[in-house]
Backbone of each chain as ProteinMPNN parsed JSONL, in Angstrom:
{"seq_chain_A": "MKIAGYWGEFEAPYVSAVLICEILDLRKPVEFLIDTGASRTTILDSDAVRLGIDYGKLQRFEPGTAGIGGIVDTFIIPSPRLLFRTENGFYKEELREVFVLKHVAEEREIEERIRRLPSLLGRDVLNRYGLVLLRSDQLVVLTDEFIGV", "coords_chain_A": {"N_chain_A": [[91.443, 134.501, 186.14], [93.923, 134.778, 183.704], [94.925, 134.556, 180.334], [97.697, 135.104, 178.468], [98.249, 136.385, 175.283], [99.813, 137.274, 172.18], [101.063, 139.62, 169.703], [101.584, 138.872, 166.326], [102.663, 137.501, 163.177], [101.221, 138.925, 160.214], [100.223, 141.087, 161.553], [98.501, 140.273, 163.56], [96.562, 138.877, 166.321], [97.73, 136.319, 168.495], [97.713, 133.158, 170.272], [99.353, 130.703, 172.174], [99.108, 127.183, 172.765], [99.178, 123.958, 174.335], [98.274, 121.225, 172.492], [96.388, 118.498, 173.287], [95.739, 115.139, 172.779], [94.594, 112.079, 173.504], [93.992, 109.811, 171.948], [95.476, 110.154, 169.638], [97.93, 110.168, 170.729], [99.066, 112.641, 171.272], [100.769, 115.514, 172.263], [101.549, 118.426, 171.948], [102.834, 121.751, 171.37], [100.978, 124.428, 169.851], [100.616, 127.243, 167.732], [98.03, 129.515, 167.701], [96.014, 131.536, 165.669], [93.974, 134.066, 166.846], [90.742, 134.004, 166.126], [87.849, 135.382, 165.691], [86.078, 135.056, 163.695], [85.982, 132.425, 163.017], [84.123, 129.516, 163.43], [84.877, 127.155, 164.629], [87.641, 125.76, 166.418], [90.585, 125.136, 164.691], [92.97, 123.119, 163.068], [95.428, 123.888, 160.783], [96.934, 123.0, 157.586], [99.895, 123.018, 157.571], [100.54, 122.916, 160.292], [99.327, 120.496, 160.894], [101.001, 118.665, 159.649], [103.404, 119.22, 161.014], [102.667, 118.44, 163.581], [102.444, 115.793, 163.221], [100.071, 114.508, 162.577], [98.0, 111.836, 161.821], [95.884, 111.465, 159.342], [94.431, 109.247, 158.699], [93.655, 108.09, 161.05], [91.589, 109.553, 161.919], [88.18, 110.62, 162.095], [86.252, 111.581, 159.298], [84.872, 114.789, 158.639], [82.035, 115.024, 157.151], [80.547, 117.117, 155.753], [82.596, 118.854, 155.093], [84.615, 121.886, 155.052], [84.617, 125.428, 154.401], [87.337, 126.563, 152.716], [90.492, 127.718, 151.398], [90.06, 127.893, 147.962], [87.63, 126.611, 147.928], [85.465, 123.965, 149.067], [86.924, 122.083, 151.633], [88.705, 119.129, 152.536], [87.962, 117.801, 155.658], [88.76, 116.853, 158.956], [88.203, 115.243, 162.158], [89.438, 115.802, 165.357], [88.849, 114.041, 168.176], [87.537, 114.925, 171.386], [89.67, 116.669, 172.428], [92.147, 118.443, 174.444], [93.142, 121.707, 175.438], [95.991, 123.168, 176.637], [96.709, 125.957, 178.339], [99.014, 128.595, 179.185], [98.907, 130.462, 182.179], [98.711, 133.352, 184.375], [99.125, 132.227, 186.813], [99.98, 129.654, 186.449], [98.637, 127.082, 184.852], [95.876, 126.483, 182.57], [93.334, 124.293, 181.689], [91.529, 123.549, 178.9], [88.714, 121.836, 177.916], [87.548, 120.319, 175.014], [84.934, 119.494, 172.672], [85.595, 118.732, 170.127], [88.181, 119.2, 167.645], [88.817, 120.665, 164.534], [90.608, 119.459, 161.662], [92.188, 120.545, 158.819], [92.648, 119.606, 155.382], [93.947, 120.687, 152.692], [93.849, 120.351, 149.143], [95.904, 121.401, 146.876], [96.048, 122.505, 143.592], [97.372, 124.353, 142.189], [100.506, 126.017, 142.236], [100.757, 128.545, 143.363], [98.54, 128.728, 145.02], [99.094, 126.673, 146.776], [101.317, 127.704, 148.09], [100.169, 129.771, 149.502], [98.547, 128.386, 151.245], [100.453, 127.164, 152.804], [101.195, 129.183, 154.488], [99.12, 129.587, 156.186], [97.883, 130.009, 159.43], [96.969, 127.965, 162.291], [93.7, 128.055, 163.823], [92.106, 129.635, 166.541], [88.959, 129.278, 167.465], [85.477, 130.364, 167.829], [84.324, 128.424, 169.429], [85.99, 128.145, 171.571], [86.681, 130.811, 172.174], [84.286, 132.069, 172.862], [83.915, 131.473, 175.485], [85.333, 133.204, 176.966], [86.407, 136.505, 178.0], [87.771, 138.847, 175.747], [90.569, 140.776, 175.19], [92.028, 143.099, 173.142], [94.649, 145.134, 172.2], [96.488, 146.75, 170.155], [98.319, 148.874, 170.247], [99.4, 148.771, 172.794], [100.516, 146.324, 172.758], [98.867, 144.292, 173.633], [97.244, 141.29, 174.319], [94.769, 139.436, 175.606], [93.078, 136.739, 177.056], [90.409, 136.143, 179.181], [88.629, 134.968, 182.087], [87.61, 136.705, 183.786], [85.545, 139.428, 184.946], [84.87, 141.958, 182.603], [84.397, 145.171, 182.724], [82.413, 147.614, 181.054]], "CA_chain_A": [[92.457, 133.823, 185.339], [94.251, 135.482, 182.458], [95.819, 133.897, 179.387], [98.318, 136.163, 177.67], [98.647, 136.093, 173.915], [100.82, 138.199, 171.644], [100.863, 140.045, 168.321], [102.565, 138.2, 165.483], [102.613, 137.658, 161.735], [100.008, 139.534, 159.649], [99.705, 142.08, 162.514], [97.328, 139.599, 164.113], [96.747, 138.359, 167.678], [97.933, 134.871, 168.593], [97.948, 132.569, 171.577], [99.884, 129.348, 172.043], [98.585, 126.202, 173.715], [99.542, 122.571, 174.046], [97.134, 120.418, 172.04], [96.502, 117.157, 173.864], [94.729, 114.167, 172.343], [95.084, 110.758, 173.918], [93.841, 108.84, 170.853], [96.577, 110.356, 168.696], [99.154, 110.255, 171.526], [99.527, 113.968, 170.859], [100.941, 116.536, 173.301], [102.506, 119.351, 171.339], [102.369, 123.143, 171.309], [100.477, 124.98, 168.584], [100.311, 128.672, 167.744], [96.711, 129.76, 167.137], [95.5, 132.872, 165.395], [92.696, 134.304, 167.517], [89.882, 134.298, 164.987], [86.436, 135.409, 166.086], [85.285, 134.702, 162.52], [85.962, 130.975, 162.838], [83.187, 128.896, 164.387], [85.541, 126.049, 165.322], [89.096, 125.729, 166.508], [90.964, 124.361, 163.511], [94.388, 122.948, 162.759], [95.645, 124.012, 159.344], [97.765, 121.972, 156.957], [101.305, 122.96, 157.989], [100.587, 122.425, 161.679], [98.971, 119.069, 160.9], [102.235, 117.927, 159.309], [104.356, 119.396, 162.126], [102.19, 117.67, 164.737], [102.461, 114.365, 162.88], [98.703, 113.98, 162.617], [97.683, 110.797, 160.842], [94.485, 111.659, 158.959], [93.796, 107.936, 158.627], [93.124, 107.726, 162.368], [90.547, 110.512, 162.282], [86.893, 110.583, 161.39], [86.069, 112.691, 158.369], [83.683, 115.63, 158.805], [81.546, 114.851, 155.784], [80.206, 118.334, 155.004], [83.764, 119.657, 154.757], [84.523, 123.283, 155.477], [85.025, 126.365, 153.353], [88.719, 127.003, 152.866], [91.005, 128.309, 150.166], [89.746, 127.08, 146.793], [86.324, 125.966, 148.036], [85.256, 123.029, 150.169], [88.199, 121.436, 151.975], [88.61, 117.911, 153.344], [88.025, 118.173, 157.072], [88.78, 115.701, 159.851], [87.851, 115.607, 163.531], [90.174, 115.288, 166.516], [87.814, 113.944, 169.207], [87.8, 115.162, 172.815], [91.015, 117.191, 172.733], [92.289, 119.471, 175.479], [94.135, 122.748, 175.184], [96.655, 123.59, 177.871], [97.187, 127.336, 178.216], [99.754, 129.169, 180.32], [98.226, 131.599, 182.796], [99.582, 134.085, 185.297], [99.369, 131.405, 188.008], [100.328, 128.278, 186.111], [98.038, 126.643, 183.593], [94.439, 126.27, 182.522], [93.059, 123.265, 180.706], [90.218, 123.71, 178.252], [88.29, 120.587, 177.284], [86.706, 120.589, 173.846], [84.259, 118.323, 172.101], [86.369, 118.342, 168.948], [88.929, 120.219, 166.904], [88.892, 120.306, 163.118], [91.905, 119.472, 160.971], [91.942, 120.711, 157.382], [93.619, 119.056, 154.436], [93.734, 121.263, 151.365], [94.536, 119.758, 147.989], [96.137, 122.549, 146.002], [96.533, 122.097, 142.268], [98.239, 125.408, 141.665], [101.618, 126.304, 143.158], [100.499, 129.794, 144.082], [97.577, 128.415, 146.08], [99.795, 125.838, 147.75], [102.166, 128.577, 148.905], [99.304, 130.513, 150.435], [98.095, 127.443, 152.273], [101.579, 126.927, 153.712], [101.322, 130.284, 155.468], [97.929, 129.729, 157.021], [98.025, 129.548, 160.819], [95.823, 127.315, 162.92], [92.735, 129.062, 164.289], [91.346, 129.464, 167.779], [87.644, 129.759, 167.046], [84.49, 130.799, 168.824], [84.011, 127.354, 170.386], [86.794, 128.463, 172.76], [86.688, 132.249, 172.48], [83.018, 132.498, 173.47], [83.946, 131.191, 176.923], [86.225, 134.172, 177.603], [86.489, 137.881, 177.549], [88.947, 139.013, 174.892], [91.054, 142.158, 175.154], [93.063, 143.324, 172.127], [95.061, 146.531, 172.071], [97.761, 146.66, 169.421], [99.249, 149.936, 170.647], [100.057, 148.34, 174.034], [100.934, 144.924, 172.565], [98.065, 143.537, 174.596], [96.304, 140.235, 173.907], [94.416, 138.726, 176.84], [91.825, 135.99, 177.237], [90.185, 136.096, 180.628], [87.287, 134.62, 182.571], [87.234, 137.73, 184.764], [84.593, 140.411, 184.445], [85.418, 143.148, 181.942], [83.348, 146.205, 182.768], [82.463, 148.618, 179.999]], "C_chain_A": [[92.68, 134.599, 184.039], [95.215, 134.643, 181.626], [96.381, 134.986, 178.49], [98.66, 135.639, 176.281], [99.662, 137.122, 173.458], [100.447, 138.561, 170.209], [101.97, 139.437, 167.47], [102.372, 138.499, 164.017], [101.245, 138.169, 161.282], [99.407, 140.579, 160.59], [98.461, 141.538, 163.212], [97.615, 139.077, 165.521], [96.801, 136.824, 167.698], [97.969, 134.454, 170.06], [98.457, 131.148, 171.333], [99.268, 128.452, 173.107], [99.132, 124.83, 173.352], [98.261, 121.84, 173.664], [97.356, 118.986, 172.519], [95.374, 116.287, 173.326], [95.263, 112.764, 172.606], [95.051, 109.764, 172.749], [94.998, 108.931, 169.865], [97.93, 110.353, 169.398], [99.868, 111.589, 171.238], [99.588, 114.912, 172.053], [101.981, 117.529, 172.793], [101.945, 120.769, 171.286], [101.952, 123.554, 169.896], [100.279, 126.477, 168.768], [98.977, 128.867, 167.021], [96.517, 131.243, 166.86], [94.162, 133.005, 166.111], [91.72, 134.826, 166.471], [88.412, 134.228, 165.385], [85.517, 135.097, 164.902], [85.186, 133.208, 162.29], [85.037, 130.344, 163.878], [83.884, 127.814, 165.213], [87.051, 126.262, 165.375], [89.597, 124.714, 165.487], [92.481, 124.32, 163.33], [94.545, 123.002, 161.238], [96.763, 123.074, 158.885], [99.195, 121.889, 157.488], [101.425, 122.453, 159.422], [100.232, 120.937, 161.752], [100.195, 118.211, 160.594], [103.218, 118.011, 160.473], [103.965, 118.55, 163.333], [102.211, 116.164, 164.474], [101.087, 113.733, 162.917], [98.481, 113.005, 161.467], [96.193, 110.912, 160.512], [93.713, 110.337, 158.959], [93.194, 107.492, 159.949], [91.929, 108.581, 162.768], [89.29, 110.314, 161.461], [86.791, 111.807, 160.488], [84.805, 113.475, 158.741], [83.071, 115.791, 157.42], [81.171, 116.144, 155.06], [81.432, 119.102, 154.504], [83.612, 121.061, 155.301], [84.987, 124.172, 154.33], [86.441, 126.838, 153.63], [89.175, 127.673, 151.597], [90.679, 127.365, 149.016], [88.444, 126.326, 146.905], [86.224, 125.051, 149.234], [86.527, 122.201, 150.374], [87.932, 120.182, 152.787], [88.858, 118.264, 154.806], [87.916, 116.921, 157.94], [88.57, 116.189, 161.287], [88.81, 114.965, 164.52], [89.164, 115.24, 167.659], [88.345, 114.234, 170.613], [89.217, 115.661, 173.12], [90.982, 118.152, 173.919], [93.327, 120.488, 175.01], [94.691, 123.202, 176.523], [97.26, 124.97, 177.646], [98.057, 127.705, 179.423], [98.952, 130.349, 180.861], [99.195, 132.293, 183.759], [99.927, 133.239, 186.517], [99.774, 129.973, 187.702], [99.721, 127.864, 184.785], [96.529, 126.539, 183.735], [94.155, 125.289, 181.394], [91.633, 123.424, 180.19], [89.869, 122.406, 177.546], [87.309, 120.903, 176.168], [86.031, 119.311, 173.373], [85.062, 117.794, 170.907], [87.173, 119.528, 168.435], [88.987, 119.748, 165.46], [90.346, 120.308, 162.648], [91.613, 119.559, 159.479], [93.057, 120.086, 156.548], [93.28, 119.593, 153.045], [94.432, 120.405, 150.309], [94.682, 120.885, 146.968], [96.687, 122.068, 144.666], [97.448, 123.146, 141.67], [99.288, 125.76, 142.707], [101.349, 127.552, 144.0], [99.545, 129.561, 145.258], [98.265, 127.608, 147.185], [100.662, 126.701, 148.671], [101.346, 129.376, 149.902], [98.859, 129.617, 151.586], [99.205, 127.199, 153.294], [101.682, 127.988, 154.804], [100.156, 130.369, 156.435], [98.154, 129.199, 158.436], [96.801, 128.766, 161.265], [94.969, 128.376, 163.617], [92.132, 128.682, 165.633], [89.987, 130.109, 167.544], [86.709, 130.063, 168.202], [84.08, 129.701, 169.8], [84.806, 127.531, 171.674], [86.605, 129.924, 173.157], [85.413, 132.708, 173.169], [82.963, 132.223, 174.978], [84.731, 132.25, 177.698], [85.875, 135.597, 177.216], [87.784, 138.006, 176.76], [89.322, 140.488, 174.842], [92.192, 142.244, 174.144], [93.388, 144.809, 172.072], [96.461, 146.548, 171.475], [98.781, 147.673, 169.939], [100.002, 149.582, 171.925], [100.524, 146.884, 173.971], [100.126, 143.96, 173.441], [97.142, 142.537, 173.895], [96.009, 139.409, 175.154], [93.085, 138.003, 176.671], [91.612, 135.867, 178.729], [88.765, 135.637, 180.962], [86.828, 135.62, 183.619], [86.29, 138.754, 184.113], [85.318, 141.585, 183.795], [84.298, 144.179, 181.904], [83.521, 147.192, 181.63], [81.518, 149.758, 180.348]], "O_chain_A": [[91.731, 135.014, 183.374], [96.188, 134.093, 182.141], [95.631, 135.705, 177.829], [99.28, 134.586, 176.132], [100.302, 137.773, 174.285], [99.623, 137.895, 169.582], [103.144, 139.476, 167.839], [101.971, 139.602, 163.643], [100.229, 137.87, 161.91], [98.233, 140.929, 160.462], [97.491, 142.265, 163.425], [98.772, 138.858, 165.879], [96.033, 136.141, 167.02], [98.216, 135.261, 170.956], [98.031, 130.481, 170.391], [98.947, 128.901, 174.207], [99.501, 124.577, 172.206], [97.287, 121.837, 174.417], [98.363, 118.352, 172.203], [94.201, 116.653, 173.408], [96.248, 112.33, 172.009], [95.975, 108.968, 172.582], [95.446, 107.921, 169.323], [98.964, 110.515, 168.751], [101.074, 111.645, 171.0], [98.601, 115.095, 172.766], [103.151, 117.468, 173.172], [100.735, 120.964, 171.171], [102.502, 123.086, 168.899], [99.833, 126.929, 169.823], [98.812, 128.441, 165.878], [96.813, 132.093, 167.7], [93.306, 132.13, 165.984], [91.854, 135.951, 165.989], [87.812, 133.154, 165.411], [84.316, 134.895, 165.084], [84.394, 132.761, 161.459], [85.164, 130.615, 165.072], [83.521, 127.582, 166.366], [87.643, 126.869, 164.482], [89.108, 123.586, 165.419], [93.17, 125.335, 163.427], [93.886, 122.264, 160.505], [97.441, 122.445, 159.697], [99.662, 120.8, 157.823], [102.309, 121.654, 159.73], [100.777, 120.206, 162.579], [100.398, 117.161, 161.205], [103.798, 117.003, 160.875], [104.827, 118.008, 164.025], [102.02, 115.362, 165.388], [100.948, 112.557, 163.251], [98.739, 113.314, 160.304], [95.344, 110.505, 161.305], [92.504, 110.31, 159.188], [92.325, 106.621, 159.978], [91.328, 108.369, 163.821], [89.331, 109.901, 160.302], [87.187, 112.912, 160.859], [83.79, 112.885, 159.112], [83.536, 116.599, 156.617], [81.445, 116.27, 153.867], [81.317, 119.916, 153.588], [82.607, 121.39, 155.931], [85.664, 123.718, 153.408], [86.707, 127.445, 154.668], [88.359, 128.145, 150.805], [90.984, 126.174, 149.081], [88.16, 125.474, 146.062], [86.814, 125.31, 150.283], [87.119, 121.692, 149.423], [87.036, 120.165, 153.632], [89.834, 118.935, 155.144], [87.087, 116.046, 157.689], [88.733, 117.37, 161.593], [88.982, 113.746, 164.532], [88.666, 116.285, 168.077], [89.455, 113.839, 170.97], [89.886, 115.111, 173.994], [89.917, 118.609, 174.336], [94.262, 120.156, 174.281], [93.943, 123.573, 177.427], [98.199, 125.133, 176.866], [97.862, 127.197, 180.527], [98.39, 131.133, 180.097], [100.34, 131.872, 183.927], [100.923, 133.507, 187.189], [99.896, 129.16, 188.618], [100.215, 128.239, 183.721], [95.98, 126.51, 184.837], [94.668, 125.434, 180.285], [90.669, 123.429, 180.956], [90.616, 121.927, 176.693], [86.358, 121.662, 176.357], [86.495, 118.202, 173.64], [85.19, 116.586, 170.706], [86.888, 120.685, 168.743], [89.185, 118.562, 165.197], [91.188, 121.048, 163.157], [90.873, 118.737, 158.939], [94.222, 120.042, 156.945], [92.45, 119.037, 152.326], [95.479, 119.811, 150.567], [93.726, 121.268, 146.295], [97.665, 121.322, 144.613], [98.213, 122.859, 140.75], [99.004, 125.8, 143.904], [101.672, 127.603, 145.187], [99.721, 130.119, 146.341], [98.039, 127.84, 148.372], [100.733, 126.461, 149.876], [101.791, 129.624, 151.023], [98.804, 130.038, 152.741], [98.945, 127.048, 154.488], [102.186, 127.73, 155.897], [100.198, 131.136, 157.396], [98.573, 128.055, 158.609], [95.725, 128.893, 160.68], [95.454, 129.456, 163.955], [91.701, 127.547, 165.835], [89.877, 131.33, 167.437], [87.088, 130.026, 169.373], [83.552, 129.991, 170.874], [84.359, 127.121, 172.744], [86.396, 130.236, 174.329], [85.448, 133.636, 173.976], [82.055, 132.696, 175.662], [84.792, 132.211, 178.927], [85.155, 135.852, 176.251], [88.775, 137.345, 177.071], [88.502, 141.34, 174.498], [93.198, 141.548, 174.272], [92.495, 145.642, 171.914], [97.464, 146.388, 172.169], [99.966, 147.363, 170.055], [101.126, 150.043, 172.124], [100.879, 146.288, 174.988], [100.642, 142.95, 173.921], [96.37, 142.893, 173.005], [96.901, 138.755, 175.694], [92.101, 138.578, 176.206], [92.538, 135.523, 179.464], [87.825, 135.89, 180.209], [85.798, 135.427, 184.264], [86.258, 138.909, 182.892], [86.26, 142.137, 184.363], [83.356, 144.05, 181.123], [84.642, 147.563, 181.283], [81.403, 150.72, 179.588]]}, "seq_chain_B": "MATEQMLLEQLEGFELDMKWLSQHYDKLKEQYPDQYVAVLAHRVVDHDKDLKSLVARLNEKYQVDSSRIAIKYVTPKKVELIL", "coords_chain_B": {"N_chain_B": [[105.725, 109.655, 180.066], [105.051, 113.074, 179.372], [104.934, 115.456, 181.976], [102.549, 117.897, 183.235], [103.965, 120.153, 183.991], [106.302, 119.89, 182.482], [105.193, 120.089, 179.944], [104.299, 122.717, 180.012], [106.709, 124.07, 180.133], [107.77, 123.38, 177.658], [105.877, 124.672, 176.093], [106.285, 127.359, 176.739], [108.889, 127.815, 175.752], [108.457, 127.248, 173.036], [106.601, 129.251, 172.372], [108.109, 131.588, 172.75], [109.967, 131.236, 170.714], [108.307, 131.254, 168.464], [107.482, 133.888, 168.542], [109.951, 135.073, 168.118], [110.478, 134.219, 165.51], [108.489, 135.625, 164.117], [109.306, 138.244, 164.635], [111.72, 138.321, 163.296], [111.106, 137.846, 160.715], [111.371, 139.297, 158.275], [114.115, 139.307, 157.759], [114.634, 136.578, 157.68], [113.137, 135.709, 155.496], [114.613, 136.598, 153.394], [116.978, 135.191, 153.701], [116.175, 132.523, 153.661], [114.379, 131.93, 151.368], [111.038, 131.028, 150.538], [110.913, 128.726, 152.132], [110.539, 126.37, 154.856], [111.357, 127.234, 158.118], [113.129, 126.223, 160.943], [113.255, 126.829, 164.395], [115.025, 126.896, 167.404], [115.42, 127.887, 170.663], [115.89, 130.591, 169.884], [117.452, 130.316, 167.62], [118.204, 129.422, 164.32], [117.809, 126.155, 163.427], [117.434, 124.388, 161.399], [116.312, 124.042, 157.973], [114.058, 123.841, 155.164], [112.568, 123.178, 151.968], [110.603, 121.341, 151.919], [108.218, 120.356, 154.152], [107.619, 117.904, 155.43], [110.016, 116.445, 155.2], [111.705, 118.077, 156.673], [110.534, 117.953, 159.259], [110.854, 115.24, 159.794], [113.654, 115.029, 159.966], [114.13, 116.696, 162.171], [112.74, 115.349, 164.199], [114.262, 113.045, 164.38], [116.763, 114.022, 165.126], [116.319, 115.627, 167.439], [114.437, 114.332, 168.926], [112.354, 113.927, 171.687], [112.476, 116.636, 172.347], [111.899, 117.85, 169.973], [109.281, 118.548, 169.813], [108.961, 121.095, 170.818], [110.094, 122.773, 169.024], [109.91, 125.583, 166.991], [108.311, 126.233, 163.923], [108.129, 127.864, 160.821], [106.79, 128.919, 157.695], [108.508, 130.806, 155.378], [108.473, 133.518, 153.156], [109.231, 135.787, 150.491], [107.112, 136.687, 149.088], [104.218, 138.693, 149.09], [101.368, 138.41, 151.116], [98.034, 139.005, 151.943], [96.209, 138.423, 154.809], [93.0, 137.496, 155.121], [90.532, 136.439, 157.022]], "CA_chain_B": [[104.794, 110.671, 179.596], [105.411, 114.408, 179.835], [104.066, 116.019, 182.997], [102.031, 119.209, 182.848], [105.039, 121.132, 184.148], [107.169, 119.762, 181.305], [104.453, 120.624, 178.793], [104.296, 124.179, 180.126], [108.058, 124.548, 179.775], [107.829, 123.269, 176.188], [105.004, 125.705, 175.536], [106.923, 128.666, 176.917], [109.985, 127.893, 174.79], [107.849, 127.293, 171.703], [105.987, 130.569, 172.172], [109.201, 132.563, 172.592], [110.569, 131.068, 169.391], [107.343, 131.725, 167.46], [107.593, 135.361, 168.548], [111.257, 135.396, 167.493], [110.299, 134.021, 164.073], [107.713, 136.749, 163.576], [110.112, 139.464, 164.728], [112.847, 138.248, 162.354], [110.559, 137.328, 159.454], [111.896, 140.001, 157.099], [115.484, 138.835, 157.519], [114.591, 135.142, 157.367], [112.581, 135.479, 154.158], [115.704, 136.829, 152.446], [117.974, 134.125, 153.862], [115.604, 131.195, 153.363], [113.133, 132.224, 150.643], [110.112, 129.935, 150.206], [111.287, 127.525, 152.889], [110.162, 126.257, 156.253], [112.511, 127.492, 158.976], [112.951, 125.66, 162.289], [113.99, 127.634, 165.374], [115.078, 126.402, 168.779], [116.149, 128.822, 171.523], [116.244, 131.789, 169.11], [118.504, 129.97, 166.656], [117.738, 128.574, 163.22], [118.498, 124.863, 163.55], [117.304, 123.653, 160.138], [115.357, 124.658, 157.034], [113.817, 122.955, 154.02], [111.373, 123.514, 151.173], [109.6, 120.302, 152.174], [107.964, 120.309, 155.599], [107.708, 116.535, 155.947], [111.438, 116.097, 155.32], [112.245, 118.854, 157.791], [110.015, 117.404, 160.517], [111.479, 113.92, 159.996], [115.035, 115.264, 160.445], [114.08, 117.269, 163.53], [112.327, 114.279, 165.117], [115.383, 112.117, 164.553], [117.88, 114.68, 165.811], [115.98, 116.2, 168.747], [113.52, 113.4, 169.579], [111.263, 114.527, 172.476], [112.582, 118.096, 172.304], [111.441, 118.378, 168.683], [107.921, 119.083, 170.012], [108.96, 122.517, 171.156], [110.74, 123.551, 167.961], [108.981, 126.435, 166.239], [108.523, 126.154, 162.473], [107.291, 128.793, 160.053], [107.101, 129.054, 156.269], [108.853, 132.206, 155.119], [108.506, 133.818, 151.721], [109.203, 137.227, 150.201], [105.843, 137.043, 148.429], [103.296, 139.319, 150.035], [100.016, 137.85, 151.195], [97.172, 139.622, 152.953], [95.392, 137.374, 155.414], [91.641, 137.917, 155.48], [89.811, 135.21, 157.391]], "C_chain_B": [[105.165, 112.03, 180.195], [104.419, 114.889, 180.893], [103.564, 117.388, 182.526], [103.105, 120.286, 182.975], [105.99, 121.096, 182.945], [106.496, 120.338, 180.069], [104.443, 122.149, 178.808], [105.654, 124.765, 179.759], [108.26, 124.482, 178.264], [107.057, 124.406, 175.544], [105.66, 127.079, 175.618], [108.053, 128.849, 175.907], [109.47, 128.022, 173.369], [107.314, 128.689, 171.41], [107.056, 131.654, 171.968], [109.815, 132.467, 171.204], [109.609, 131.453, 168.272], [107.375, 133.251, 167.384], [108.879, 135.792, 167.835], [111.152, 135.267, 165.98], [109.536, 135.186, 163.44], [108.539, 138.033, 163.563], [111.232, 139.499, 163.686], [112.409, 137.797, 160.965], [111.219, 137.985, 158.24], [113.313, 139.547, 156.748], [115.477, 137.379, 157.048], [114.077, 134.889, 155.946], [113.621, 135.758, 153.075], [116.719, 135.687, 152.5], [117.461, 132.763, 153.415], [114.291, 131.353, 152.574], [112.343, 130.958, 150.31], [110.495, 128.618, 150.887], [110.631, 127.551, 154.273], [111.439, 126.408, 157.085], [112.199, 126.981, 160.381], [113.851, 126.397, 163.268], [113.885, 127.003, 166.758], [115.956, 127.352, 169.584], [116.732, 129.987, 170.721], [117.377, 131.529, 168.115], [117.891, 129.086, 165.566], [118.526, 127.27, 163.25], [118.372, 124.026, 162.277], [116.317, 124.398, 159.252], [115.21, 123.746, 155.833], [112.607, 123.468, 153.256], [110.246, 122.526, 151.443], [109.418, 120.11, 153.681], [108.103, 118.892, 156.167], [109.161, 116.103, 156.14], [112.059, 116.802, 156.519], [111.819, 118.253, 159.133], [110.66, 116.05, 160.824], [112.907, 114.083, 160.528], [115.037, 115.772, 161.882], [113.699, 116.197, 164.55], [113.482, 113.33, 165.4], [116.491, 112.762, 165.392], [117.536, 115.092, 167.242], [115.011, 115.342, 169.557], [112.432, 114.127, 170.38], [111.281, 116.053, 172.372], [112.075, 118.686, 170.99], [110.04, 118.982, 168.805], [107.924, 120.583, 170.207], [109.656, 123.387, 170.106], [109.684, 124.303, 167.151], [109.33, 126.365, 164.756], [107.577, 127.136, 161.785], [107.755, 128.822, 158.604], [107.366, 130.521, 155.992], [108.997, 132.421, 153.609], [108.51, 135.324, 151.519], [107.902, 137.659, 149.538], [104.858, 137.589, 149.47], [101.916, 138.684, 149.953], [99.256, 138.617, 152.264], [96.251, 138.543, 153.496], [94.042, 137.949, 155.81], [90.857, 136.657, 155.776], [88.374, 135.543, 157.756]], "O_chain_B": [[105.541, 112.127, 181.363], [103.208, 114.748, 180.724], [104.074, 117.958, 181.562], [103.155, 121.218, 182.172], [106.425, 122.138, 182.454], [107.138, 120.992, 179.247], [104.563, 122.795, 177.767], [105.734, 125.83, 179.147], [108.836, 125.387, 177.66], [107.514, 125.023, 174.582], [105.594, 127.865, 174.673], [108.168, 129.902, 175.28], [109.99, 128.817, 172.585], [107.544, 129.24, 170.333], [106.91, 132.526, 171.112], [110.144, 133.481, 170.589], [110.051, 131.932, 167.228], [107.304, 133.83, 166.3], [108.887, 136.746, 167.057], [111.675, 136.105, 165.246], [109.895, 135.668, 162.365], [108.483, 138.811, 162.611], [111.645, 140.572, 163.247], [113.236, 137.411, 160.139], [111.582, 137.299, 157.285], [113.658, 139.42, 155.573], [116.217, 137.002, 156.138], [114.531, 133.962, 155.274], [113.529, 135.225, 151.97], [117.251, 135.269, 151.471], [118.208, 131.953, 152.865], [113.226, 130.96, 153.049], [112.902, 129.957, 149.863], [110.409, 127.544, 150.291], [110.231, 128.6, 154.778], [112.464, 125.791, 156.793], [111.139, 127.269, 160.937], [115.044, 126.574, 163.023], [112.804, 126.63, 167.213], [117.108, 127.593, 169.223], [117.907, 130.326, 170.858], [118.163, 132.426, 167.811], [117.162, 128.135, 165.85], [119.75, 127.27, 163.119], [119.117, 123.064, 162.093], [115.581, 125.27, 159.714], [116.113, 122.971, 155.515], [111.729, 124.113, 153.828], [109.075, 122.834, 151.222], [110.358, 119.747, 154.389], [108.642, 118.707, 157.258], [109.492, 115.465, 157.14], [112.831, 116.214, 157.277], [112.643, 118.069, 160.03], [110.974, 115.753, 161.976], [113.32, 113.36, 161.435], [115.842, 115.337, 162.706], [114.27, 116.143, 165.64], [113.655, 112.868, 166.527], [117.079, 112.118, 166.261], [118.349, 114.931, 168.151], [114.791, 115.6, 170.74], [111.655, 114.88, 169.793], [110.227, 116.687, 172.315], [111.845, 119.893, 170.903], [109.655, 119.828, 167.998], [106.984, 121.267, 169.802], [109.788, 124.598, 170.286], [108.7, 123.724, 166.692], [110.501, 126.43, 164.381], [106.396, 127.228, 162.116], [108.95, 128.758, 158.318], [106.552, 131.381, 156.328], [109.572, 131.597, 152.899], [107.875, 136.059, 152.276], [107.618, 138.853, 149.436], [104.691, 137.036, 150.557], [101.376, 138.454, 148.871], [99.771, 138.851, 153.358], [95.593, 137.834, 152.734], [93.946, 138.78, 156.713], [90.551, 135.887, 154.866], [87.6, 134.648, 158.095]]}, "name": "protein", "num_of_chains": 2, "seq": "MKIAGYWGEFEAPYVSAVLICEILDLRKPVEFLIDTGASRTTILDSDAVRLGIDYGKLQRFEPGTAGIGGIVDTFIIPSPRLLFRTENGFYKEELREVFVLKHVAEEREIEERIRRLPSLLGRDVLNRYGLVLLRSDQLVVLTDEFIGVMATEQMLLEQLEGFELDMKWLSQHYDKLKEQYPDQYVAVLAHRVVDHDKDLKSLVARLNEKYQVDSSRIAIKYVTPKKVELIL"}
């Protein structure tokens, strides 16, 4: 099975998936930056607004997470699924949780930076796949097939 | 409720428009500086400085189809993304 991503803003690799959460009645596509530096798959502020996520319905992750400007309010989407397109149709990835961040920016410059931040596909998903990135060939692939080296 | 086939079609359209937004970012940031731009089928359908207002208008106008509309904040200010 292969999931094709693409190169986008910031010269970075992305993949799109439908985020499904029954509790939030949520079934909408999200563009994720493929981020091997992120431990968890995370929805950033602009996507949270676009998806219509009601923070009041979500449990808070008390430790918070490190974001722009320090520790950021963090919420948990429980038991979500990600629906990816594959070469043969689709693949559904079931997760224990996805984080949602809510920055509170006091400075306009910081707020503008936060607006540009993409949602992140983290190692909770990426560690289940092989990842092939080759900018020169516009190649971004997640696969469960063997990659020989 | 949307079937998986419908969700996949939404996803494909959304992804194409996100790619289109990235490819046309330089032009869009001049036309709509410091705004959120909404794109459907490779066409800018709305824009606003306030994302909540934009999303509310799109939901009202496009209803179910609003899910597949791609939105990106565009600005001429340069930012390096280091995560």
